[in-house]
C-alpha positions in Angstrom: 70.9 129.2 85.5 70.4 125.5 85.0 70.5 123.4 88.2 72.0 120.0 88.7 69.6 118.8 91.3 70.3 115.1 90.4 73.7 115.6 92.0 72.1 115.9 95.4 71.4 112.1 95.3 67.6 112.4 95.4 65.1 110.8 93.1 63.8 112.6 90.0 60.4 113.0 91.6 61.9 114.5 94.7 64.0 116.8 92.6 61.0 118.1 90.7 59.1 118.5 94.0 62.1 120.5 95.4 62.1 122.8 92.4 58.4 123.4 92.8 58.9 124.2 96.5 61.7 126.6 95.7 59.6 128.3 93.1 56.6 128.5 95.4 58.4 129.9 98.4 59.9 132.8 96.4 56.3 134.0 95.7 54.9 133.7 99.3 55.4 135.7 102.5 58.1 134.4 104.9 57.1 131.3 106.7 58.7 128.4 108.6 59.6 125.3 106.6 61.6 123.5 109.2 62.2 124.1 112.9 65.5 125.1 114.4 66.0 122.9 117.5 68.8 124.1 119.7 68.6 120.9 121.8 70.0 118.8 118.9 73.8 118.6 118.3 74.8 121.7 116.5 76.9 121.4 113.3 78.3 124.7 112.0 79.3 124.5 108.3 81.2 127.3 106.5 80.6 127.4 102.8 83.4 129.1 100.8 86.1 131.5 102.1 83.8 133.9 104.0 81.8 131.1 105.6 85.0 129.3 106.7 86.3 132.6 108.2 83.1 132.8 110.2 83.5 129.2 111.4 86.9 130.1 112.8 85.3 133.1 114.6 82.6 130.9 116.2 85.1 128.2 117.1 87.5 130.6 118.7 84.6 132.1 120.6 84.2 128.8 122.4 80.8 127.8 121.1 80.2 124.1 121.6 79.4 122.0 118.5 80.8 120.4 115.4 82.6 122.6 112.9 83.3 122.0 109.2 84.9 124.3 106.5 84.1 123.6 102.8 86.4 125.8 100.8 89.6 126.2 98.7 92.5 126.6 99.1 93.7 124.5 102.1 93.7 126.0 105.6 96.7 124.4 107.3 96.3 126.5 110.4 92.9 125.1 111.3 92.4 123.4 114.6 92.2 119.6 114.3 88.7 119.9 115.8 87.5 121.6 112.6 86.9 119.3 109.7 88.1 120.7 106.3 86.7 119.6 102.9 88.6 121.0 100.0 86.0 121.9 97.3 87.6 123.3 94.2 85.0 125.2 92.1 85.2 125.0 88.3 87.1 127.7 86.5 90.5 128.9 85.5 93.5 128.8 87.8 96.1 131.6 87.7 99.7 130.8 88.6 102.8 132.8 89.6 106.1 131.0 89.7 104.3 127.7 89.4 102.0 128.4 92.4 98.3 129.0 92.1 97.7 132.6 93.4 94.0 132.8 92.6 91.2 131.2 90.6 88.5 132.7 88.4 85.4 130.6 89.0 83.0 129.8 86.2 79.8 131.2 87.6 77.8 129.8 84.6 78.6 126.2 85.4 76.1 124.3 87.6 77.5 123.1 90.9 78.1 119.4 91.5 78.1 118.8 95.3 80.4 115.9 96.1 79.3 112.9 98.2 81.8 113.8 101.0 79.7 117.0 101.5 76.3 115.3 101.2 77.2 112.6 103.7 77.5 115.3 106.4 73.7 115.9 106.2 72.8 112.2 106.9 73.0 112.8 110.7 70.2 114.3 112.8 72.3 117.3 113.8 70.9 120.8 113.7 72.8 122.5 110.9 74.0 126.1 110.8 75.1 127.1 107.3 77.3 130.1 107.1 78.3 131.8 103.8 79.1 135.0 101.9 77.0 135.3 98.8 78.6 136.4 95.5 81.3 133.8 94.9 80.9 130.3 93.5 81.0 128.0 96.6 79.2 130.3 99.0 76.5 131.2 96.6 75.6 127.9 94.9 76.2 125.6 97.9 74.0 127.8 100.0 71.1 127.5 97.6 71.5 123.8 96.9 72.1 122.7 100.5 69.3 124.9 101.9 66.9 123.2 99.4 68.2 119.8 100.4 67.7 120.5 104.1 64.1 121.6 103.4 63.5 118.4 101.4 65.0 116.2 104.2 63.0 118.0 106.9 66.2 118.7 108.8 66.6 121.3 111.5 68.7 124.1 110.2 69.4 127.8 109.8 71.2 129.5 107.0 73.0 132.8 107.6 74.6 134.7 104.6 76.2 138.0 103.9 75.7 140.2 100.9 79.0 141.6 99.5 80.4 145.1 99.9 79.7 147.5 97.0 83.4 147.7 96.1 83.3 144.0 95.3 81.6 144.8 92.0 78.1 144.8 90.5 78.4 141.3 89.0 79.1 139.8 92.4 76.3 141.8 94.0 73.9 140.7 91.3 74.7 137.0 91.8 74.3 137.4 95.6 70.9 139.3 95.2 69.6 136.6 92.9 70.2 133.8 95.5 68.9 136.0 98.3 65.7 136.6 96.4 65.2 132.9 95.9 65.7 132.1 99.6 64.4 135.1 101.4 60.9 133.7 101.9 62.3 130.9 104.0 62.2 131.9 107.7 65.3 129.7 108.3 67.2 131.8 105.9 68.8 135.0 107.2 71.0 137.6 105.5 72.8 140.8 106.3 74.4 143.5 104.2 78.1 144.1 104.8 77.9 147.8 103.7 75.1 148.5 106.1 77.2 147.1 109.0 80.2 149.1 107.9 78.3 152.4 107.5 76.4 151.9 110.8 79.6 152.4 112.7 80.9 155.3 110.6 82.5 153.7 107.5 84.7 151.3 109.4 88.0 150.0 108.0 87.5 146.7 106.3 89.0 144.5 109.0 86.8 146.1 111.7 83.7 145.9 109.5 84.3 142.1 109.1 84.7 141.8 112.9 81.3 143.5 113.4 79.8 141.2 110.7 81.0 138.2 112.7 79.3 139.6 115.8 76.1 140.0 113.7 76.3 136.3 112.8 76.5 135.4 116.4 73.5 137.5 117.2 71.4 135.9 114.5 72.5 132.4 115.7 71.7 133.2 119.3 68.3 134.7 118.5 67.2 131.6 116.6 68.9 128.9 118.7 67.6 130.5 121.9 70.9 130.0 123.6 
């Protein structure tokens, strides 16, 4: 899939270097590219619907830090302390009675990350990216922003979930593709939703997602040393 690296506002030379880095790390054993410094201000960023749900879980848990959700549609119930950025992926909208009920994302179209998102990463915060792989925003933003954080030598950790089997082979293949590109980065962590569900005896979906949220927190604590 063709990448639109120029949309990350870096020079052509930096973009080529970044692509070489990404290609190299996919062939090497896991290793540290940047540190994760818990002492820096923590900024939790949810990418897509799943990532935004995880942001709400961590916020409600009382964890201290900044919180941002990057998703679509709007989340009017969010606390005022959680920044919301409405990112609408390319694709076809489906309406009922004049109201958009769902959107079919164009997974073949390269992502263009808007400046309002890129500006978040100009600070010296420690970033925690949360996402569910398989959909447009969660998958492609995870890949592009993880690469950008490496290039910028920022302190970060990326935590992503792999979809349930019932979500379909296409979605799982997209998720696996991104996982395989990033898994050699020690700052990148992933977990499989089906494994969590089966570990506790084929849990109902709601309870499985609650256990997944707990898994996110465990990964964060282990790496932030809090």
